[in-house]
N, C-alpha and C positions, 0 to 999 in steps of 0.2 A: 829721386834717389839724389839728381845734380843740384837741384834744387837746395835739400839739404844737407849738401855737401858745402855750398858757396855761402849757407847763413851761420856756419860753425864761428866765422871769426866776429859775427857782431854779437853771436849769443855769448864770446867768452867775454867781449868789450862791456857787454852791457851786466856779468855778472862781477868783474871787475872794480865797477863804478860802485855797484852794489853794495859791495863789500866794503868800500871807502865810508860811503855812505853810512850805512850800519857802524861802523866806528867810530865816525864822529858824535852820531847821535849818542851813542852808549858813551861817549867821553863826557859831554854835554850834560847827560841824564846824570851820571856820578857827582859832577861837580856842584850841580842845583841841589842835588843830595843833600851834598857836604855841609853846604853852606847855610840849607834850611835846619840840619843837626845842631851845625853850632850857635844860631839863633835861638833854638829851642833850649840850649843848655846854659846860654847868656841868661836869659831870664825865666830860669828855674830858680826856687827858691833852694834847689840844693847845690848851685853853682860856688865857690869859695869866691868871698869878697876881699877878702885880705891873708898878709901872709901868716898871720898866726894859727891859720884854718891848714893849711898845708901838710900837715899828715893825714887829713881824712880825703886828699884825690890822690890818685894816680899821676905820674910823671905823664904829660902829654908831648913829648917830644920826640923826634925819629931819627935814630942815629942814621947818618948816609956816610957815603966815601966821602971822605977831606970834610966833613962839616962838623958842628960842634951841635949839641941838642938844645932845642929852641923852645919857645912857648906857640902855644895855638895860633897865636896870632902873626908872629912870624911865619910860621906857614902859610897860613891864608896869605899875607903880603905877598910870598914867593908865590904860588899859585896865580895872583892875579896877574901877578907881571910877567910870569911864563904865556899864561894866554893872551895876554895883551900883546906879546913881541910878535903876533902875527905867524909869518913863517916860521919862527924860533922854534925848536924842540920844545915840545911840550912836554914837561915834567910833570909826573902824577904823583899823590903820597897816598897810601891806606888810612881810610876814616879813623877817627881815633875810636878807640873802645870805650863804649859809655861804662859811665859809672854805676856799679850795680849795688842798690842798697836796698836792706832788708824794712819791707813797711813794716810786717807784722811785729816785729822785735821794736821799731822806732814808736810803734803806737803803744805797743803795752808798754814802755819806758819815757814819758813826758819829761821828766824832770832833763832828761840826756837831750832832749830836743832843743829843750829852752837853751841849754847848753853851747849847744852848737850855734842855736839864732835863727831858727828858721823862720820863715815869714809867714804869714796867719794863711789859715786852707781857701778861705774866700777869696782872697785875692788871686792867687793859682788858679782858682776854677774861672773865673773873671778871663784872665789873661789868656787862658787856654781855649776859651768858645771865642773870643774876637779870632784867634789865630785860626781856627776851622771855618769858619766862616770865609777866609782870605782864600783858604785852599779850595780849590774847586778842579776835577779832572774831566775835560771835552771828550767824550765820545761821538758826537755827532759825525763827525766825517773820518770816515774809514776807506782805506784803498789798498790793494793787491799788490805789492810788489813783484815777485813772481808765484806763478802756478804752475806748479811740474807733478801732474798725478805720477805714483808709483807705476812702476813697467809689472805689465800682467806676464803670466806663463807663455803665452805665446809668442809675445815680442823677447822676451827670455831666451825660448828655445829658439829662436830665427839666430838672435843675436850670438849665442855661446854655438851653435850647430849648423847654421845656416848660411847663405853668401849675404853680402852685405848689402849687392844690386840686385836681388830677389826675395819674390815672398810669396809664402803658400798659401796654396785658396785649394777649397773642397768644396762639393756638394753632394747633398745623402738624396738620391732616386728611391730609397725602398724597395730595392729591388728582392730582399729574401722575405717580404711581406706577400705573399701570393694568397689572391682568393680563386675560388672557382664556383661558379653560378650555373646549377642545370635544373632543369625543371622538372623532370621526372625524380619522384623521391624514390629512396633505396627501399627495395621489399625486405622487410626482417621474416628471417625463416628461422625454423625451430625443428628439428627432427624428434618426432613422439612418435611413440608405441602404445597400442592397445590390445587387449586380450577379450573376445567374447565368447560362451561366456567366460567370465574370470575364474580362476584359479587360485582361491588365495585372497588375502589382502589384497594385492600389489595387480592390479586391472590395467595401469598405465602407465609410463613413465616416459623419460628421454629429456628430462631438463636439462639445461646448461650447468646448472650448480651442481647439480646431485649427480652423482657417478651409477652406473651396474649396481653397485652393492645398496646405494643409498635408495635406489626407486623402490626397493623390497621391503624397503622400513616405513614407506611413505602411505598412512592408511588414508586413504579418499574419505570425506564425509561426504555420504549419500542418502540422502530423505528418501526411501522410496515408496511410503504411502504419499508423501506430498507431490513427490514427481509422477506418480501414477494421477494424480487425483489433477495436477495442473494439465497434464498429456490429455485426461478424460474431459476437460472443459472444452481445453483448447480445439480436440477433434472436435466438439460439439459443433462449437462457433465456426471452425471450418467447414463443416458441413452442410448447417445451416444456409451458409454464403455459396457452397457450392451449388446447393439444390435451389436458390432463388435464381442465379445465373443459368441454370438449365432451364426452369420456367419461364426464365424472360425471354430464352432464343425460342422455346417454342410456341406454336399460336395460341393465343388465349381462348377462341372457340372453337376446338376442335369437333369433329361431329360427334365423337362419341361422348363428349364432356355435355355439347349441347343437349343431347339425349338424356341426359342422368340429371339437370338442370331439373329442379322442381319448382312449380309455380313461385311457392312463398319465398323462393331461395335466390339473393343475388347471385351469385357463385358456386361452384360444384369443384369439388379434386376427389380424384381415381388413386386409391391406394394401390401400391404396384403387388396386387397377388398372383401375378403372372410367373413369377418366379418358380424355377425347378422344382423346388420340395414343397410347392403349395397347391402343384397342377393336382387336378381332378380331388379336389378335398374341400367340400364344404363347410361354411361357418356355420356353427352352431349355437353360438355364443359371443354377446360383447358385452363389454365394462370400462367403464372411463373414472379415473382415478377424481375421487375428491379433491384432494389438495392443489394436486397438479392438473388441470385440466385441458391439457393437449395431449397426455398419455393415453393410450387405449389400447385393451388387450383383445385379442382373437383368438376365439378356440375354433382350431379346425380339425375336421373327423380324419377319420383313417383314410387314405389313398384306396381307389379302386382298383389300381394295378400295382404290380411291383416295379420299384421306383429305387432303391437303395436297401443295404441290410439295415442300416442302422435306423431308417425311418420305417421301414415297411412292418406294418400291425402297430404303430404308435401314433398318439396323437400329437397334433404340434400348436403351441401357443406362441403366438408373436405380437412382440411388445412393440408398439406404433406409437410415433410422435408425427400428429395430423399436419406440422410445418415440415415433415421431409416425407414425404408420402412415396419417395420412389423405393425405401426400403424399409424394411423392421428394423428397430435400433437392436432388441435381442430377439432369440429363439429359441424355446423351450420345447423338449420333449418330457412326453410323460406314457406310461404303458397304459394305464387306467382312462379309462373315458372322466372326462371332467366336465360336470353338470352347474359349477358356480365357482366364482373367483372373485378377489378383491385385492388391491393396494395395502402398503400398510399405510396407517394414518398421517404418521410424521411428513413423510416423503416417499415418494414411490420408487423404493430400493427395496423392497421386497413385496413379492408377491406370492399369495396363499389360494390355493383350490382344493374344492371340495370334488371327490371322485364318487363315480355311481358304484364304486364297493367297500364305500364308508372310509376311505381313509385322507386324512387331510396332508395336503404336500404343499412343501415351502420353497421358493427359489430366492437366491441370493443374487440379486443382479449386480452387485460389485465386485464377484468372485473374479479371479483373474481367471483370462479364457484359455491359458494352459491346463487347468484343472478339469476341463471337458472335451470332447471329442470335435477333430475338424473332419469336414467334409469337404471334397473338391466337386464342386457341380459348375458345369459350363463355363470351365476355366477359372472359377470364382472361389476361395476358400469361404467357408460358412461356418461358424461356432455353433453347435446345438449342446445346448446346456441343459444337462438333467441335474434331478430335484435337491437341493441341499438338503434336506431333510424329510423324512417321511412316517407316517403313522401307522404304514399298512403291515400287518404282519410283527408288529414290534412292540408295541401297546395294546394287549387283545384285552385286556381286562376292561378296559377303558375305552377303547375303541369302540368306534358306532359299528355296528351291524348292518342297515340300512342305507340306502344310498341319501347321498347329502343332496338338502334343496336349498341350503343357503349357507354362506360364510359371510361373516360381516367383523369387520375391526371395532373394538372398544375403546375409542378413544377420550379421554379426560376431557373435563370441562375447561381444562388451562391450557388446552392444548390451542394455539392458535395455526390455522391454516396459513399454509406458503405457498409460494407463487414460483417455483424455480425457474432461471431464465438459461443459466448455461447449460450446466450437466446435470440430467435428471438424476443422474444416482451417483452424483458425488459424496463423498462421506465427510467434506469440509465442516459442514454446518452440523452432522448428528453428532451427540454426545455418544461416546464409548460405553459400552455394557448398558444398552438402552433396553428399556423393558416394556411392554404393554401387552392387552390381551387379546386376544381371537376368539370367535364365538362362531358354532359350526352347529348346524340343525339338519336332523335325518329325517325322513318322512315317517318317524313312530314314535317322535314327539320328544325325541332324546335331545337337550341341549348342552353341550361340552363346553367347558370356558380353556381356553389353553394360556398359559404365560409363554409369551415369546422373549426367550432368552439369548441373549448374542455372549459368545465365548471369549473372554480375553485374549485369546490365544489358540490358533488354531494347528490342527496335528494331522500332518499329512499322512500319517500311516493308521488313521483312522482309531477310534475309542472303544473298547469293549464293553464301555458301560451304556455307548449309545451307538447301537447297533445301526438306528435310522439314521446317523448321520453319516455326511459324503465325506470321505478322507480330503482334509483339508478345508472344509466347512466349518463357519463360526455359528452358525441362527439354527438350534432347535427349540422344540416344542415341550413345555412341561403339563401337565395336565392339573389342570386347579381344582373346578367344580363339575358335576353333572346336575341338570335338572332336567327333572322329569315333568312335560308339561302334557301328558295324556291325561292327568286327573283334572287340570285345570280347564282344559279345553271341551271336554267330554261333559255332557249334559242330559238331565233328565228328559226322555222321549224319543233322543236320537239314536237310542239302542238298535233299531229296526235298521238303523244305514251304516252299523258296524263301526267298526274304531274308526275315529277319528283321524284323520292324514293332517298335517303340520307342511306349511307349503314354502312359508317365507318367515324371515324374522327381520327385524328394524328396529335399531337402539335410538333412544332419545339425545340429537345432540346436544342438549342443553343440560341435560342429566342421564349419561349414560347406564346408569342403575335401572332406569327403565327401557323396559322393551315391549315390543307386541306380536304376535304372531300370527299369521294368517293361517285358516283352515280352509277343506274342500267342503265344509258346512255352512260358508256364508259367515262364520263368526270369527272374529279378533280378540285372541287373548290380550290379556295384558298382563305383567307381571314383573318384578324386579328379581335380581342378581342376591340380594341378600334374603329373600323368600318374604320380605312384609308386605303385610295384608295393603290392596290397593283398590282404590273404588276409582271407578266399575273394572269388575274384574272382564268384563265380555263388552263388547261393540257390537252394537246389532245392526240390522237393516232396517229399513222403516216397517218393510212388511212382518207381521207376525205370522209365525208358522216356521213350520221345517221346512227348508228350501236346500238340497244336496246342489251349491252353490262354489265353487272355486273360489279363493280371494288370491287371485296371482301375483297381484302386486301391491306392494306398500310403500309409500314415500313420504319420507319428513320435508317440511319444509325448512330450506336452509337457511333460514332469513331469521332464524332466533323464536318462531311462534309455538305453541305446543299444538299445532294441526297437522293432520296427516290424510294422504289419498290414498284410497282403496280400489283397484281395477278387479272388477271382476269375471268370471267366466259366462254370466248373462247377458252382458254388454252393460252392466251399472255400473257408475262411478260415486265413489260416497267419500265427502270431507268432513273427515270427523275431528272433533276436539279431545283433548287429554283427560278433560274432565268429566263429558259428558258421554252415556250410553248409546246413544241415537244419533246419528249423524247431523251435522247441519246444515248441509246441503247434499242430494242426492240426485242423480239423475239417472234415469233407467232406460231410455231409447236414444242415447246419444251415438252410437255406433248400430243401431237399427239392429241390437239385439245380439251382435258380434262379439266375441268374447274378446277381453281386453287381454292384451300379450305383452303389451308395454306402456309403463306409465312414470313419467318424471317429471319434479317441477325445473324451472330456468332458473337458473345460475345467475340471472342479470336482473330480472324482473320479479316483484314477489306474488304478481298475479296471473303470472303466466306459466302454461302447464303442455306438455304434452302429449300425446295418448297415441296408439298404435293398435290395431286390432289383428285376429287371425286373417282377414279380408285382402291383407297388404295394403292396409289405407292408414293414413298419417293426420291424426287432428292438431289444430293448435286452438287452447282456450285462453280466453280473457279475461278474467272475471269483473274487470270493472268497464269493459266494452260490454258484456253481455254475460248475464249470470244464469241464463237457458240453455246454453246450446255452443258448441266450437266455434269459431271467427272465420276459422280456416279448415280447408278440408284437402287432402290433394292422396288420390288414387297413387299406388304407384304401380306399375307393369309396364310391360308383359313380365318383363324378371320379376319375379315375387319377392314381394320384402318376409325374412326371415327372422332378424333381430335388429333393433334399436338402441341407441344409446345417446345422450345429448353431453356433448361438451361446450364450454365458455369460459370467460372472464367477464365480472365486470367490468364497466366500461369507466375504468382509471382515465386517461388520457385521451386518445383517440385510438386505442388498441382493443378495445372490447369486444368483444364477437361472442353469439351463439349459432353452436351448427349441432347437426343431427348427423351422424355417423349411423349407415345405413349398411345391412348385410344382405346381399341377393342370395337367391337360390342355386343361380351358378356359380356359386365361390366369390363373386366380385363384394368389393368396399367401396364404398364413396362416402365423402364428408359433403353435405349440403349447408352452407353460410346462408343463414336465414336472413332476411331484410331488417333495416335498422330500425323499424317500426316494433319490429318482435325483440330486439335488443336492449334500447335505451329506454330507462324507466320513465315513465310520466313525475311530474313534480307531486310530492306528497301522496306517491305509491301505496307505501307499505299501511298509511294512516288509514286512506280512501279502504283497505282492505278489512284492517280492523273494524270499521264503521261499517262495512258489510258483515261480517261476521258476529256483530252484535245485533243487527237487526234480525241475521236470523234466527239467534234464539229466541 
């Protein structure tokens, strides 16, 4: 501040000198401008040359105090003398006003211009051009005398309100902008409520945006069938994973499993038949699904002693998944003895059974468990399902009056066999309102055809028109046709043996219109559902004459060939072609005369089938290896074999398998997984089998 105060006199002197210099420069520029204008006017063609034109110009004199008017030349001389005086007083005169001439008016009147005596236009242009060349302004050098920036707002504030010897200063620390970092995120909470079972549309609420009154107005979108389907499939997957973990923790070769494993098997598994409701119940029948090869149903007889009021005096059916041997998937009960059963042809969600009283019973395995009875056994709740529909005592006019021998689904030729991976009872892939046929055969030769109908809506109160339908059920049977087979199976010369008894029926997979029926006289009847005449009408053995031999088992080839196997009570096995009356091949002594009680084709190899006789012995046949007899034989002892069925899937990747499900006299059920040589097909096996059959003709 002291330095600024010392510099004030110097600044004042500089300003004063600058003002004098600017004034001198201004005067000099003014005089030069006046001289130049006078010179131009003198040479101009409008400048007067004599006194006779005095009236056309204005007076060029200027009055001053104490002086008379004079001409421009006098003024010019006076100005020059004043400037030459040096320090004498400089006297200035205002520049004369120029003479204004209307050029437009002059050009329009050329005669008036001649009277004035103007010079030629070309001469004036030449003179002006020469003068313009002499005039030049030089801007090559520029200097600044004083640079004084404007005063800013801060300096003006200090000058007016602050002290002269002080200066205000400030620093911004941004203290109000504070930030805090935490490692743990805040937990968002929200209060909600729910009610089970729900009353009305509002079953939950408590949202922040909606009040107590708005919560009741919110109707949740719940797709109950889809949720049930998802939970059913998810539970199935979880159960399989838990089962695998349980098996992995147990030793692989337990003494019991090692004793049950047969010589032609790689491994075996035991179905858990030691459950409380299966104690003291013998297995009388086994059946495997033809579309879901892992599903097996076992029929158990009555208990030897009283156990539970719901189960005493009733028969039990268990639906198993062989990959989950720890327990059955579904448990069914029936008041009458079950003689035969089968699954639905599209998917194993319906189970049909025939009873000794001639009734047909249906279970819908998709039904809600709340429709059935719960029983707590050994600390665990079990659901025992009653039949969804039964023809017993309802359809008396068309119902069977003899014990049923066989019940078979009639699948259309367009029906494709499927393999379920997740839930075997899921309804996601099944069309709504499905309809197919089921045939039931009794021992008197009556073949009834039933239509399986799925109702669009279940009635929990029951239906008066359908007394055989369970309240809440959706599956019922409608009688379609009745075929009397007694006339077709009877033959002249057989009257001595009494009426012919029918034992089993099978439908051709490629054309369900054709079917064959086994009898107790060694004959196999061939018929159609439309009562069309077919040839041959009967399939006979190679022996001639009347032989009271029962055809216990019939099975068609699952590979599309019109051939079927027949196992008889005399131990003979016959291979028939649908177009020939006599068999292509017949083996009479393959079981050493023991009755064949089980016979089934392999589902993985076209030339392999398995046989069971009544002495608890299992045979494996491979026609490509030997067409004279079985290639493997395994007696099952000491626990005698009661029933047998074959399960398996073709080898698509590395998951193909073939297994025997064996029911013992003690009530145990084990699964025998056969070796790879009986599972994996050889090259061109089907073509080689066809060539063998062609040679047999």
